[in-house]
C-alpha positions as CSV (number, residue, x, y, z in Angstrom):
1,M,-25.8,1.4,-72.0
2,P,-23.1,3.9,-71.2
3,R,-24.8,4.6,-67.9
4,K,-24.5,1.0,-66.7
5,S,-20.8,0.7,-67.6
6,R,-20.1,3.9,-65.6
7,A,-22.0,2.6,-62.6
8,L,-20.0,-0.7,-62.8
9,R,-16.7,1.2,-62.9
10,T,-17.7,3.2,-59.8
11,V,-18.7,0.0,-57.9
12,N,-15.4,-1.7,-58.8
13,S,-13.3,1.2,-57.8
14,E,-15.1,1.6,-54.5
15,S,-14.7,-2.1,-53.6
16,G,-10.9,-1.7,-53.9
17,Q,-11.1,1.2,-51.5
18,S,-13.0,-0.7,-48.9
19,V,-10.5,-3.6,-49.1
20,A,-7.7,-1.1,-48.4
21,E,-9.6,0.4,-45.5
22,L,-10.2,-3.0,-44.0
23,A,-6.5,-3.9,-44.4
24,L,-5.6,-0.7,-42.5
25,A,-8.2,-1.1,-39.7
26,T,-7.7,-4.8,-39.0
27,P,-4.4,-4.5,-37.0
28,L,-5.9,-1.7,-34.9
29,L,-9.0,-3.7,-34.2
30,L,-6.9,-6.8,-33.4
31,L,-4.8,-4.8,-31.0
32,L,-7.9,-3.5,-29.2
33,V,-9.3,-7.0,-28.8
34,L,-6.0,-8.4,-27.5
35,G,-5.7,-5.5,-25.1
36,G,-9.2,-6.1,-23.8
37,I,-8.4,-9.8,-23.2
38,E,-5.2,-9.0,-21.4
39,M,-6.9,-6.4,-19.2
40,G,-9.6,-8.9,-18.4
41,R,-7.0,-11.5,-17.4
42,L,-5.2,-9.0,-15.2
43,F,-8.4,-7.9,-13.4
44,Y,-9.5,-11.5,-12.9
45,M,-6.1,-12.3,-11.3
46,S,-6.2,-9.2,-9.1
47,V,-9.7,-10.1,-7.8
48,E,-8.6,-13.7,-7.1
49,V,-5.4,-12.7,-5.3
50,H,-7.3,-10.2,-3.1
51,N,-10.1,-12.7,-2.4
52,A,-7.5,-15.2,-1.3
53,T,-5.9,-12.7,1.0
54,R,-9.3,-11.9,2.6
55,S,-10.0,-15.6,3.0
56,G,-6.7,-16.2,4.9
57,V,-7.2,-13.3,7.2
58,Q,-10.8,-14.3,7.9
59,Y,-9.6,-17.7,9.0
60,G,-7.0,-16.2,11.4
61,A,-9.4,-13.6,12.8
62,Q,-11.9,-16.2,14.2
63,N,-10.3,-16.4,17.7
64,P,-6.9,-16.1,19.4
65,V,-6.1,-19.8,18.7
66,T,-6.5,-19.5,14.9
67,A,-4.7,-16.1,15.1
68,S,-1.5,-18.0,15.9
69,D,-2.0,-20.7,13.2
70,S,0.0,-19.1,10.4
71,A,0.0,-22.4,8.4
72,G,-3.8,-22.5,8.6
73,M,-4.1,-18.9,7.3
74,Q,-1.7,-19.6,4.5
75,N,-3.6,-22.8,3.5
76,A,-7.0,-20.9,3.6
77,A,-5.6,-18.3,1.2
78,L,-4.0,-20.8,-1.2
79,K,-7.2,-23.0,-1.2
80,D,-9.3,-20.0,-2.1
81,A,-7.5,-19.4,-5.4
82,P,-6.4,-22.8,-6.7
83,N,-6.4,-21.7,-10.4
84,I,-3.8,-18.9,-9.9
85,P,-0.4,-20.4,-10.6
86,G,2.5,-19.5,-8.3
87,L,0.3,-17.9,-5.6
88,S,2.2,-17.5,-2.4
89,A,0.9,-16.4,1.0
90,I,2.6,-15.1,4.1
91,A,0.6,-15.0,7.4
92,T,1.6,-13.3,10.6
93,H,0.0,-12.1,13.8
94,Y,1.0,-9.3,16.1
95,C,-0.3,-7.5,19.2
96,Q,-0.8,-4.0,20.4
97,C,-1.9,-2.4,23.6
98,V,-5.0,-0.1,23.5
99,N,-2.9,2.7,24.9
100,G,-0.6,2.5,21.8
101,A,2.3,0.6,23.4
102,S,3.7,-2.3,21.5
103,S,3.3,-5.8,22.8
104,T,5.0,-9.2,22.3
105,C,1.6,-11.0,22.7
106,A,2.6,-12.2,26.2
107,I,0.1,-12.1,29.0
108,G,0.8,-9.1,31.2
109,D,2.4,-7.0,28.4
110,C,-0.3,-4.4,28.5
111,T,-0.4,-3.4,32.2
112,G,-3.3,-1.1,32.8
113,S,-4.5,-1.5,29.2
114,R,-6.2,-4.2,27.1
115,M,-4.2,-6.1,24.4
116,L,-5.5,-6.3,20.8
117,I,-4.5,-9.1,18.5
118,F,-4.2,-8.5,14.7
119,V,-3.6,-11.0,11.9
120,K,-2.1,-10.1,8.6
121,V,-1.9,-12.0,5.3
122,D,0.1,-11.0,2.2
123,T,-0.4,-12.8,-1.1
124,T,1.6,-12.5,-4.3
125,A,1.3,-13.9,-7.8
126,Q,3.1,-13.2,-11.1
127,F,1.0,-12.0,-14.0
128,R,2.4,-12.9,-17.4
129,P,0.8,-11.4,-20.5
130,L,0.0,-13.8,-23.4
131,F,2.2,-11.9,-25.8
132,S,5.2,-9.7,-25.5
133,Y,4.3,-6.0,-25.9
134,P,6.8,-3.2,-26.4
135,G,7.2,-1.1,-23.2
136,I,5.4,-3.6,-21.0
137,P,7.4,-6.0,-18.8
138,S,7.2,-9.7,-19.5
139,S,5.8,-10.3,-16.0
140,F,4.9,-8.3,-12.9
141,P,3.6,-9.0,-9.4
142,V,0.0,-8.8,-8.3
143,R,-0.2,-8.3,-4.5
144,G,-2.8,-8.4,-1.9
145,E,-2.7,-7.5,1.8
146,A,-5.3,-7.7,4.5
147,I,-5.2,-7.0,8.2
148,M,-8.0,-7.8,10.6
149,R,-8.4,-7.6,14.4
150,V,-9.2,-10.7,16.3
151,P,-12.3,-10.5,18.5
152,Q,-11.7,-11.4,22.2
């Protein structure tokens, strides 16, 4: 009989130790899970913002007519990421001569050279973590930028 009582005492003392280890490890495991969730949300938003940028610039780079349609490029970017709150898009176009001279996109600007048309779309959204973490700002911008040449 004395052997069984010693074994029971050993099991009881070890069960208290495992409860203490679990109590110490749980906050660390919870922090790792929350960090993984936040990083996943940030990566998802970053991919969506960059895809929206690319969508807007692809719309504008179709031809010289769509290159001057800034509102159309902005709408294409915003429609590509409808589930990103507060997404903003700015679309512009500019011209450059093949010889490197700047151009105002007017016919005849590039005398002796060919004019190239470029479209540019910039998108921005604010990422807000689910919880407030020490040392991490409460929100920060996620930006995307794309430039594409318009075929002529």
